[in-house]
N, C-alpha and C positions, 0 to 999 in steps of 0.2 A: 473527537476521539472515535476511532472505529471499535465497535464492540464485537460484532460478528457478521460474517458474510457467508451466504449459502448460494450455491449455484448447481444447476442440474441441466444436463443435455447441452453442453457447450464444448465444442471441439473434441478433445480426448476425454472430457469428463462426461461420463454417461449417467451414472447414478448420482444421487445427491452428495455433494461435497460440502463439508462444514468447516470453515476456517474461523477459529475462535480466539479473540484477544482478551477474553475474560480470564483472570488468574484463577488457577485451580488451587484448592486448599491443600497445598503440600508444604513441607517443612524447610525446603532450601531457599535461601536468599529472600526471605520474607520482607526484607527492607527494600527490595528492588521491584516494587510494584507501584502503580499509580493508584492512589486512593482518592476517589471522587467525593464530592460533597455529601453524598448520601451513604458513604461507607463502602460502596461497591469497588472492587479491586480489578485493575486492568494491567495488561502487560505493556511495557515500553518497547519491547523487542520481539520479533518473531523471524526466524530464519527457516527457509524451505530448502531441503536438500533432495537430491535424486539424480538419476543418470540423465545424460543428454537424451532428449526425445521421450522422457518419462512423463512430461506434462506439467512440470512445476511452473513454467512461465505462463501456461494457460490459466492457472489460478489467478495470477496477477492481471492477466489480460482480461479475464472475465469481469473482474472488478472495475478495470478501466473502461471496458465496454459499457457497463451500466452507467458509470459517471458521464461518459461521453454521450450516451443516448439521451440523458437528461439535459446536458448543457448545450449541445450543438444547436438546438433550435433557438436558444437564447442569443447565440452569437452568429446566427445565420447571415445577418445583414451587416455584421461588423466589418469595418475597414481596417481593423488592426491586424497586422500580419501575424503577430505573436499569438493572438487568440485563434486565428484560423488554423495555424499549424498545430497548436496545442490540442485543439478539439476537432481534429480531422475525423472524418467518418470512419468508424470501425464496424466491420460487418459482424453481426451476431450469427455465428455458424453453429448448427447442431452437431451432435456426435456423428461422425462420418462413416462409421463401420457397421451401421445397422439401418436397413431400409425403414424399419418401424420408427426409429428415433429421428431419422431425417425428416419425417412427417410430423413429429411432435414438436411442441414449442420449447423454448429455452426459458428456464425459470430462475429468477434472482430474488433473494431476500437479503436486505441490508439493515442492520441495526447500528445506529450511530448516535453520538451524544454531542450536544452543544453545551454552552454554559447554563442554558435554561432547562433543556428537556432531553429525553431519550426518544428517538423515533424508530419506527419500523416501517421500511418502505419495501413493498412487494411489486415486482414487475414481471409479467409473463409475455414473451414476444415470440411470434412466429413469422419468419420472413419479413422482419421489420414492423409487422402489424401488432399493435398492442391488444392482447386478448384479455388481460386482467391487470388491474393496478389498485394499490391500496396504500394509504398512509395513516399510521396511528401514532399517538404521542403519549408519553408519561412525563408529567411535570416533576422535576427533581425536588422542588421545595415542598410540594404537597403529596407527591406520590400518586396524584390523580391520573387515571388512565382515560383516554378518550380516542374514538375513531374520528378521523378528519375527512376522508373521502374514500369511496370504493367505486371502481369502474369495472363493469363486467358486460356481458352480452346484452343484459337488460338495460344498460345505460349507466349514467354517473349519478351517484348519490352523495350529496354533500352533507357532512355531519359536524357537530360541535361548533367550533368557532368559524367554520367555513359554511355553515348552513344558510347564511343569508347572501352568499356571493351569487352573482349572475353569471351564467356560462353560455357560450355560443352553441347553437343547435347543429352547426356543421363542423364540429371538431374533427380534424384529420385522424384517420385510424392509425397512422404511423406516429402521431405526435403524443408523447407521454402527457398525461394530464398535469403532472407536476411541472413540466416545462410550460404548459399553457398558463398555469397559475403564475409562474415567474414572469411571463411576458405580459400578462394582463393585470396581475395584482401584486407587483413586486413590492409595493409599499406596505402591504399587509405584514404585520409583525411576525406571524408564524411562517408565512411564505418566505420572508426575508431570512429568518433564522435557519430554515431548512436549506435554502439555496446558497446561503453564505458558506455553509459547511461543504456543499458540493464544489463550490468555486475555490474556497481558500482553506478549508479544513483538511483536505486530502490533496497530495501532490504526487504526480507520477513523473519520475525523472527519466527522460529518454535521451540517451547519448546519440550524437549525430544530428540532433535537432538544430536547425540553422539559427534558432533564436537563443540558444544557450549562452552564447557570448554576451548578448545584450542583457540577459537576465542575471549575469554575474555581477551587474552593477549593485546588487543588494549588498555586496561586500564594501560599499561605500559607508556603511554603518560601522562606527568604531567598535561597538561590542562584537559584531559579527567578525570584523577584521581581526580582532584580538583572539577570538576563538579559532579562526582559521590559522593564524600564526602558531597557536599552541599545537594544533594538529600537525602542522608542518615540522615543528621542532621534534615531534615524536618520531619522525622519519630520519632525523639526524642529517638533514640537508643543510647546505650552506646558505639557504634563502633566509634572510633576516627580516625582510620587509617587502611589501609590494604596494603599488599605487595604480590607480585607474584614471585614465584620461578619457573624457567624453569628446568625441569628434562630431562632425556634421552627420546629419541624417540618422541620429540615434545610434551611431556606431561608437564603440568604446575600444580602447586598447589597454592592455595590462602590462605593467613593467615590474620585473622582479629585481630585488636588490640582493646581491651576493657579497659575502666577505670571505676572502681566502687569504690566509697569512696576513691579516690586517689590511689587505687591499680590497677596496670597495669597487664594485662594478654593477652596472645595471643592464639587464637584457629585456628585450621585448619578448612577451610570452611565445610569440611565433618562433623564436630562436631556441626555446627550451625543448627538452626531450618530449616524446609523445606521452610518457608516463607523467611528467610534470604538467603537461597540458590537460590530461584527463583529471589529474588531481585538482587543478584549479577550476575545472568544470563541475566538480563534485562538492568540494569542501564548503563553498559559500552557501549551497543549498542545505547541507547538513547543519551548518552553524545557524542559518536563518530559521530552520525548523525548530531547533532546540530552544531558540530564544523566543519563538512565537507560539509554540504548542500545536504543531500540525501533525498529520499522519503522512509520513514520507514513504513512498513505495518505489523500490529500485530492483530491477531485474539484473541478476549477475553482478552484484556489488563487488564481489571479490575479484572480478576480472578487471576492475578499474583501479584498485588500490593495492598497496603492498600489505602483506599479512600483518605486519606490525601496526600499520595504520588502521587496518580493519579491526584489530583487537581494541585499539584505542577508541575508535568510533563506537563500538558496541558498549564499552565500559562508560563512555560519556552518557549514552542514553540510559544506561542502567543506574547511573549515579543520580539519585533523586535530589541531591544538593545542587547539581548542575542542571538536571532536567526538571526544573521547578514548574514548568507549564504543561506537563503531561504530554510531551511529544512522543510519538510512536514511530519506529522504524521497522518496516517490513521488507524483506529482501530474499532473493534466491541466491544460492551459493554452492560451490564445490569445495571451498576451503575447509580443511579438516583441522587446521592448527587452532581454531577457536572452538571446535566442537568438543567441549569438555564441561565438567560440572562447576569449574571455577568461573566460567564465562556465562553459561546459560542455566536457567531453570529447565526442568524437563518439559514443561508446558510451552516453552519458547522454541523448541526444536520440532520441526515438521518434516514429513517425508512424503514424496510422491513417486509412485512407480506404476507401471502398467501391468494389467492382468493378461490373461490369455486371449482376450478379445479386443486388445488395443485400448482398453478403458483404463483411465488413470484413477488411482485410489489415493486419497489424501488422508493422513492421520498424524497425530502428534506422538512424540516419544512417551509422554505421560500416560497415554491410553493404550500403548502397545503392550501386549502380553505374549509370552512365549507359549510353546505347545503344552506346558504344564500349568498354564494360567497365571504365571508369575509376572509381575510388573518389573520394569527396569529399575534397578536400585539407583538412588540419587548419587551414590559414589562410584557408579560403574564407569568404565572407560568407554565413553560414548563413541569416540572416533575409532577405536580398535574394533569394537563390536559392529559398528557400521561397515567397516571395511571387510569384516568377516561375513557380512550379509545377514547378521542376526536380527536386523530390524526390517527385513523384507525388501528394502530399497537399496540393493547393491549398487554402489557407484559406478561399476563397470558393466552392468547388465541392464538392458532396457526392460526386461521382464521382471516381475516380482519373483522373489526366491520361493517363498512358500505361502501361497494364498491362505492356507488354513491357519497360519500363525497369527493372522490379524484378528484383532478383537472387533469383528464386524458388527 
């Protein structure tokens, strides 16, 4: 589970941006939160809105860059095509519109939870060189806090359960120490717990990825297939079933079954419309995540699905009877049909817009205050006020409307 992500000096993000999946103590939809074993409450959904070029995609890209920075060294020698494509090198670029910031490092802070512990991972990078790194842990059953390692200019200090580990004297300055632990001590229980989250606990869905078709094979699971079919029915299509055939060289083909006026026919997915193809590239991942409890991150989700299906997807993640494993969905969107108090809590709606110096500002609806210091009411018309520019991130303007209205 993703708890919180903080980034500073990354692309259009100049000042520290905090993206929080912890549920705020507000009175709406109190049954639509994930309650962890220690009583802490987290959000199943977060949507980021803002104009094109405002920087909303950079928030998700910063998170993906951090995950990629950790995982790429683990798979550097892998012969698996899917792994190589999924964890391609992503350049960590500082804020571009300031000579000072271009010489400063990029800072990441990530809080995440596994079934055993909550971790805080800190990474500071400048031109791919690791300047600072730290990992801390809180055990959920006891609440005991402990530092695990700290890396700085003075060297690497191992602490707690890592204190007795032996490390190389010639560690590359571009290699995260967490990656080194994964390469050298993968069987260590804590190392395995941390890296399993990086590998399987968070998933970035990238359209156009050549391995997407292969990965659709997850729909071979009957529970996943049934959930996918439920989603398809929400769109009122005439697709009543589908099947997957495995071909040579790990290739698969998908066939859809249609019923029109009691006549049954089957089509290869390649014969379907582009919208249906996109749908089949998305739904198995959504269904798989719901049934396995992952954090799924999707840029421009609304560009891939019909508004009716988008609403259905959001409500699936919000339904704690369906979402029993604490799955989270984080996405960027322009779609206003779902931006209302029936679908979202105020802490699930986020905005990104640029200031006068091309710097992106990230803030949630629940923390926004107007010029009179008033918060947004839970029964407000979110979509209407957003279109009117009352939240600062006008959907038709790249610049923020009134910087002074933000609760900075």
